[in-house]
C-alpha positions as CSV (number, residue, x, y, z in Angstrom):
1,M,0.0,0.0,0.0
2,F,1.2,3.5,-0.8
3,F,1.0,5.4,2.4
4,D,-0.3,8.9,1.6
5,V,0.5,10.6,4.9
6,T,-0.6,14.0,3.6
7,K,-4.1,12.7,2.9
8,I,-4.2,10.8,6.2
9,R,-3.3,13.9,8.2
10,E,-6.3,15.7,6.7
11,D,-8.4,13.2,8.8
12,F,-7.0,14.6,12.1
13,P,-8.3,18.1,12.8
14,I,-5.9,18.8,15.7
15,L,-2.9,18.4,13.5
16,N,-3.8,21.7,11.8
17,R,-3.5,23.8,14.9
18,Q,-0.6,26.1,15.9
19,I,1.4,25.9,19.2
20,Y,3.4,29.0,20.1
21,N,2.8,30.3,16.5
22,R,4.3,27.1,15.1
23,P,2.7,24.1,13.5
24,L,1.9,21.4,16.0
25,V,4.3,18.4,15.9
26,Y,2.7,15.7,18.0
27,L,5.2,13.1,19.1
28,D,3.4,11.9,22.3
29,N,1.5,9.1,20.7
30,A,2.5,6.5,23.3
31,A,0.6,8.6,25.9
32,S,-2.5,9.1,23.7
33,T,-3.1,9.2,20.0
34,Q,-5.1,11.9,18.2
35,K,-8.6,11.2,16.8
36,P,-9.6,11.2,13.2
37,R,-12.8,12.9,12.0
38,Q,-14.4,9.5,11.5
39,V,-14.2,8.8,15.3
40,I,-15.3,12.3,16.2
41,D,-18.2,12.2,13.8
42,S,-19.3,8.8,15.1
43,I,-19.7,10.2,18.7
44,R,-21.7,13.2,17.4
45,Q,-23.9,10.9,15.3
46,Y,-24.6,8.7,18.4
47,Y,-25.5,11.6,20.6
48,E,-27.7,13.3,18.0
49,Y,-29.6,10.2,16.8
50,D,-29.2,7.1,18.9
51,N,-28.4,8.2,22.5
52,C,-29.9,5.8,25.1
53,N,-28.9,3.3,27.8
54,I,-28.4,-0.2,26.5
55,H,-29.5,-3.7,27.2
56,R,-32.5,-2.6,29.3
57,G,-35.1,-1.3,26.9
58,V,-37.4,-2.7,24.3
59,H,-37.9,0.7,22.6
60,Y,-36.2,1.7,19.3
61,L,-33.5,3.9,20.7
62,S,-32.4,1.4,23.3
63,M,-32.3,-1.3,20.7
64,K,-30.3,0.8,18.3
65,A,-27.7,1.8,21.0
66,T,-27.5,-1.8,22.1
67,E,-26.9,-3.0,18.6
68,A,-24.1,-0.5,18.0
69,Y,-22.5,-1.5,21.3
70,E,-22.6,-5.2,20.6
71,E,-21.5,-4.8,17.0
72,T,-18.4,-3.2,18.3
73,R,-17.8,-6.2,20.5
74,R,-18.1,-8.5,17.4
75,E,-15.7,-6.3,15.5
76,I,-13.1,-6.3,18.3
77,R,-13.4,-10.1,18.4
78,E,-12.5,-10.1,14.7
79,F,-9.8,-7.4,15.1
80,I,-7.8,-9.5,17.6
81,N,-9.1,-12.9,16.4
82,A,-10.7,-14.0,19.7
83,K,-12.8,-17.2,19.6
84,S,-16.0,-15.6,20.8
85,T,-17.6,-12.4,21.9
86,G,-17.9,-13.8,25.4
87,E,-14.1,-13.3,25.7
88,I,-14.4,-9.6,24.9
89,I,-15.0,-7.4,28.0
90,F,-15.4,-3.6,27.8
91,T,-13.5,-1.6,30.4
92,K,-12.4,2.0,30.9
93,G,-9.0,1.2,29.6
94,A,-6.0,-1.1,30.0
95,T,-5.5,0.0,33.6
96,E,-9.0,-1.1,34.6
97,S,-8.6,-4.3,32.6
98,L,-5.3,-5.1,34.5
99,N,-6.9,-4.3,37.9
100,L,-9.8,-6.5,37.0
101,V,-7.7,-9.5,36.3
102,A,-5.4,-8.9,39.3
103,S,-8.4,-8.7,41.6
104,S,-10.5,-11.5,40.3
105,F,-7.8,-13.8,39.2
106,G,-6.0,-13.2,42.5
107,K,-9.1,-14.1,44.5
108,C,-9.7,-17.3,42.5
109,Y,-6.2,-18.7,42.0
110,I,-3.6,-17.0,44.2
111,Q,-2.8,-18.5,47.7
112,P,-0.2,-17.8,50.3
113,G,3.2,-18.9,49.1
114,D,2.3,-18.6,45.4
115,E,4.3,-16.5,43.0
116,V,3.5,-14.1,40.1
117,I,6.1,-13.0,37.6
118,T,6.1,-9.5,36.0
119,T,9.1,-7.6,34.5
120,I,11.2,-4.6,35.4
121,M,10.0,-2.8,32.2
122,E,6.3,-2.7,33.1
123,H,4.0,0.4,33.2
124,H,2.8,0.9,36.8
125,S,-0.6,-0.3,35.7
126,N,0.8,-3.8,35.1
127,F,3.1,-3.7,38.1
128,V,1.4,-2.1,41.1
129,P,-1.9,-4.2,40.9
130,W,0.2,-7.4,41.0
131,Q,2.4,-6.1,43.7
132,Q,-0.6,-5.2,45.9
133,M,-2.4,-8.4,45.1
134,C,0.6,-10.4,46.2
135,L,0.9,-8.4,49.4
136,E,-2.8,-9.0,50.1
137,R,-2.7,-12.7,49.3
138,G,0.6,-13.6,50.9
139,A,2.2,-14.3,47.5
140,T,5.6,-13.3,46.1
141,L,6.2,-11.0,43.1
142,R,9.2,-12.0,40.9
143,V,10.7,-9.4,38.6
144,P,13.3,-10.4,35.9
145,G,15.5,-7.6,34.6
146,I,16.7,-6.5,31.1
147,N,20.0,-6.5,29.2
148,E,21.9,-3.4,27.9
149,Q,19.7,-3.3,24.8
150,G,16.5,-3.1,26.9
151,E,15.5,-6.6,26.1
152,L,14.0,-8.9,28.7
153,D,16.5,-11.3,30.3
154,L,14.9,-14.6,29.1
155,D,17.4,-16.7,31.0
156,E,16.4,-15.1,34.3
157,L,12.7,-15.4,33.4
158,K,13.2,-19.1,32.8
159,C,15.0,-19.6,36.1
160,L,12.1,-18.0,37.9
161,L,9.5,-20.5,36.6
162,N,8.7,-23.1,39.2
163,E,5.8,-25.1,40.6
164,K,4.7,-22.0,42.7
165,T,4.3,-19.7,39.6
166,R,0.6,-19.0,39.0
167,L,0.8,-16.2,36.3
168,I,3.1,-14.2,34.1
169,A,2.0,-10.6,33.6
170,M,4.1,-8.7,31.1
171,T,4.0,-6.0,28.5
172,H,3.7,-6.8,24.8
173,V,5.6,-3.6,23.9
174,S,7.5,-1.4,26.4
175,N,6.1,2.1,26.7
176,V,9.6,3.4,27.6
177,L,12.1,1.2,25.6
178,G,9.9,0.4,22.7
179,T,11.0,-3.2,23.0
180,I,8.7,-5.8,21.4
181,N,8.9,-8.7,23.7
182,P,9.1,-12.3,22.3
183,V,5.7,-13.0,23.8
184,K,4.8,-16.0,21.7
185,E,8.0,-17.8,22.7
186,I,7.4,-16.9,26.4
187,I,3.7,-18.0,26.3
188,A,4.7,-21.3,24.8
189,L,7.3,-21.8,27.5
190,A,4.9,-20.8,30.2
191,H,2.2,-23.2,28.9
192,Q,4.6,-26.1,29.1
193,H,4.4,-25.5,32.9
194,N,0.6,-24.8,32.8
195,I,1.2,-21.2,33.7
196,P,-1.2,-18.6,32.1
197,V,0.1,-15.4,30.6
198,L,-1.4,-11.9,30.6
199,L,-0.2,-9.4,28.1
200,D,-0.5,-5.6,28.5
201,G,-1.1,-4.6,24.9
202,A,-1.6,-0.9,25.4
203,Q,1.4,-0.1,23.3
204,G,1.0,-3.2,21.0
205,V,-2.4,-3.1,19.5
206,S,-2.0,0.3,17.8
207,H,1.3,-0.6,16.2
208,L,1.2,-4.3,15.4
209,P,-1.3,-6.9,14.1
210,V,-2.5,-8.8,17.1
211,D,-3.9,-12.4,16.9
212,V,-4.7,-13.7,20.4
213,Q,-5.3,-17.2,19.2
214,D,-2.0,-17.3,17.4
215,L,-0.2,-15.8,20.4
216,D,-2.2,-18.2,22.6
217,C,-2.1,-15.6,25.5
218,D,-4.7,-16.1,28.2
219,F,-5.4,-12.4,28.7
220,Y,-4.8,-9.4,26.6
221,C,-5.5,-5.8,27.7
222,F,-5.6,-2.5,25.7
223,S,-6.9,1.0,25.8
224,G,-9.0,2.8,23.1
225,H,-7.3,6.2,23.5
226,K,-3.9,4.8,22.4
227,M,-5.5,3.4,19.2
228,Y,-7.2,6.6,17.9
229,A,-10.4,5.9,19.8
230,P,-12.0,7.9,22.7
231,M,-10.6,8.1,26.2
232,G,-12.3,6.0,28.8
233,T,-12.6,3.0,26.6
234,G,-10.7,-0.3,26.8
235,V,-10.9,-4.0,26.3
236,L,-10.0,-7.1,28.3
237,Y,-9.7,-10.3,26.3
238,G,-9.6,-13.4,28.4
239,K,-10.0,-17.1,27.7
240,E,-13.4,-18.3,28.7
241,K,-12.0,-21.1,31.0
242,Y,-10.5,-18.4,33.3
243,L,-13.3,-15.8,32.9
244,E,-15.9,-18.4,33.8
245,E,-14.2,-19.2,37.1
246,M,-13.1,-15.7,38.1
247,P,-15.5,-13.8,40.4
248,P,-17.1,-10.5,39.3
249,Y,-14.9,-7.4,39.7
250,Q,-17.8,-4.9,40.4
251,L,-21.4,-5.5,41.3
252,G,-24.7,-4.0,40.0
253,G,-26.6,-3.4,36.8
254,E,-26.2,-5.6,33.8
255,M,-23.8,-8.1,35.4
256,I,-26.7,-9.4,37.6
257,R,-29.2,-12.1,36.6
258,D,-31.4,-12.5,39.7
259,V,-31.3,-10.9,43.1
260,Y,-32.8,-12.4,46.3
261,I,-32.7,-11.4,49.9
262,D,-30.0,-14.0,50.7
263,H,-28.1,-14.4,47.4
264,T,-27.5,-13.1,43.9
265,T,-26.8,-14.9,40.7
266,F,-24.7,-13.4,38.0
267,N,-25.0,-12.9,34.3
268,D,-23.2,-14.9,31.6
269,L,-20.0,-13.7,29.9
270,P,-19.0,-11.1,29.0
271,F,-21.7,-9.2,31.0
272,K,-20.6,-10.7,34.3
273,F,-17.7,-8.2,34.2
274,E,-19.6,-5.2,32.9
275,A,-21.4,-3.6,35.8
276,G,-23.2,-0.3,35.5
277,T,-24.0,2.0,32.6
278,P,-21.1,1.8,30.1
279,N,-19.4,4.4,28.0
280,V,-21.6,3.7,25.0
281,E,-20.6,6.7,22.9
282,G,-16.9,5.8,23.6
283,V,-17.4,2.2,22.4
284,V,-19.2,3.5,19.3
285,G,-16.1,5.7,18.7
286,L,-13.9,2.6,19.3
287,R,-15.7,0.9,16.5
288,A,-15.0,3.8,14.2
289,A,-11.3,3.7,15.1
290,I,-11.1,0.0,14.3
291,H,-12.7,0.7,10.9
292,Y,-10.1,3.3,10.3
293,L,-7.2,1.1,11.3
294,N,-8.6,-1.8,9.2
295,K,-8.9,0.5,6.2
296,L,-5.2,1.5,6.5
297,G,-4.1,-2.1,7.4
298,M,-2.2,-2.9,10.5
299,A,0.7,-4.4,8.5
300,N,0.9,-1.2,6.4
301,I,0.9,0.9,9.6
302,A,3.7,-1.2,11.1
303,A,5.8,-1.0,8.0
304,Y,5.5,2.8,7.7
305,E,6.1,3.4,11.4
306,E,9.2,1.2,11.1
307,Q,10.5,3.7,8.5
308,L,9.8,6.6,10.9
309,L,11.7,4.7,13.6
310,V,14.7,4.0,11.4
311,Y,14.9,7.6,10.1
312,A,14.5,9.1,13.6
313,T,17.2,6.8,15.1
314,E,19.6,7.8,12.3
315,K,18.9,11.5,12.7
316,L,19.1,11.5,16.5
317,S,22.3,9.5,16.4
318,S,24.0,12.3,14.6
319,V,23.4,14.6,17.6
320,G,26.4,14.4,19.8
321,G,25.8,13.4,23.4
322,I,22.5,11.6,22.9
323,R,22.0,8.5,25.1
324,F,19.4,6.0,23.9
325,Y,17.4,3.8,26.2
326,G,16.1,0.8,24.4
327,T,18.1,-0.3,21.4
328,S,16.6,-3.7,20.7
329,A,16.4,-4.8,17.0
330,H,12.7,-5.5,17.6
331,K,11.1,-2.2,18.6
332,A,7.9,-0.3,18.1
333,S,8.0,3.3,16.9
334,L,9.2,5.2,20.0
335,I,12.6,6.5,21.1
336,S,13.6,7.3,24.7
337,F,16.8,9.3,25.2
338,L,18.7,11.8,27.2
339,I,20.7,14.8,25.9
340,G,24.1,14.7,27.7
341,D,23.5,15.7,31.4
342,V,20.4,17.8,30.6
343,H,17.4,16.9,32.8
344,P,14.6,15.6,30.7
345,Y,12.1,18.1,32.0
346,D,14.3,21.0,31.0
347,A,14.8,19.6,27.6
348,G,11.1,18.9,27.2
349,M,10.2,22.5,28.1
350,I,12.4,23.9,25.4
351,I,11.3,21.4,22.8
352,D,7.7,22.3,23.7
353,K,8.3,26.0,22.9
354,M,9.3,24.9,19.4
355,G,5.7,23.5,19.0
356,I,6.8,19.9,19.5
357,A,5.0,17.6,22.0
358,V,7.2,14.9,23.5
359,R,6.8,13.2,26.9
360,T,9.3,13.6,29.7
361,G,9.8,11.9,33.0
362,H,9.5,8.3,34.3
363,H,6.6,7.4,32.0
364,C,4.9,5.6,34.8
365,A,7.8,3.1,35.0
366,M,9.7,4.0,38.1
367,P,11.1,0.5,38.8
368,L,12.7,0.6,35.3
369,M,14.1,4.1,35.9
370,N,15.6,3.0,39.2
371,F,17.0,-0.1,37.4
372,L,18.6,2.2,34.8
373,K,19.7,4.7,37.5
374,I,18.2,7.7,35.7
375,P,15.5,10.2,36.7
376,G,13.6,9.7,33.5
377,T,13.9,10.2,29.7
378,V,12.7,12.3,26.9
379,R,10.3,10.1,24.8
380,A,9.4,10.8,21.2
381,S,6.7,8.3,20.0
382,F,5.5,8.1,16.4
383,A,2.2,7.4,14.7
384,F,1.3,6.8,11.1
385,Y,0.3,10.5,10.7
386,N,3.8,11.6,11.6
387,T,6.3,12.6,8.9
388,M,10.0,12.6,8.2
389,E,9.9,16.4,8.2
390,E,8.5,16.4,11.7
391,I,11.5,14.3,12.8
392,D,13.8,16.9,11.3
393,L,12.0,19.6,13.3
394,L,12.5,17.5,16.5
395,V,16.2,17.2,15.8
396,S,16.5,21.0,15.3
397,A,14.6,21.5,18.6
398,I,17.0,19.1,20.4
399,L,20.0,20.9,19.0
400,K,18.5,24.1,20.4
401,A,17.9,22.6,23.8
402,K,21.4,21.3,23.8
403,E,22.8,24.7,23.0
404,M,20.8,26.5,25.7
405,L,21.2,23.9,28.5
406,S,24.7,22.4,28.0
């Protein structure tokens, strides 16, 4: 596919705005992506024509809203190739999905003395819930490290596997290092020991084709707002054999079948985990985002973003004093770096004044920053609407920051 970035950019209204009298260069896509008109229009269409609560009414608007909501579930099933819609649970985002599994899986499967493995490169959302669950359940959290390239230490991971291991919870793609973990290999290894694997796909699903059956992961979590959909939307995929046994995470509303004075029975999957009125308009927007991604093609997106990554790495390497964090040969389209001894916040403020949005700080990965012995990094993360020219502007801004702060 010929990637017409100029035409694609026309779909994103915010990319036309000015920041400090300069054209916006948005390179903070790992934090949240911008939204195309198709997503924005779908939300407006829903509120103007179909707005209603779902699953609870027999009138026209309720049925229309319910159909739109459930059609999104069917399309997500196809998008990640799940076996059934019963394995697709709507949440507020990857963070809620991860907390749901930590809470419910923990209550069902984790006993004192058991062990859970996560990694040093995790976002706090896939670290703290397991840490706290282990503390509450009397279990132990095991945390393998990384090598100099920012790749998971597979030998250490293998050594940690034992008869006490109940789950591996790890990121598909690191939000700091960009490392694409060899998750299929790790899942196959874990399953040899009957250990389920959860993948945090918040940084994976917007950059790579994801097939949960091919990966054979037991859980996969992602957020809508990182894949060009509205904020406050997310998905938990889980194999039915686990979701059936896990207790509900929240109580009330659609997740209930019958309520008596002395007991309550719960709804079937996926509704057992969807308490309360959901973010219907957000889910409608998520459907529009999936349509948009499918039209472009995830393989095409991955190929173009790889070109951006290669170009940006080459250009930044020409800037003296740049230190990269995450140099694996298998990376998604983001770069974390420091400019000499310049603090990342100071560099970020100057880059911002040049109209360029990058992220600075620990990126919700403080254990990783402590492991690397740095306060944080500057992170430039690319999407398919970014251009080589924008990367050139970033390099110019970095040179300016270096000149002013060195």
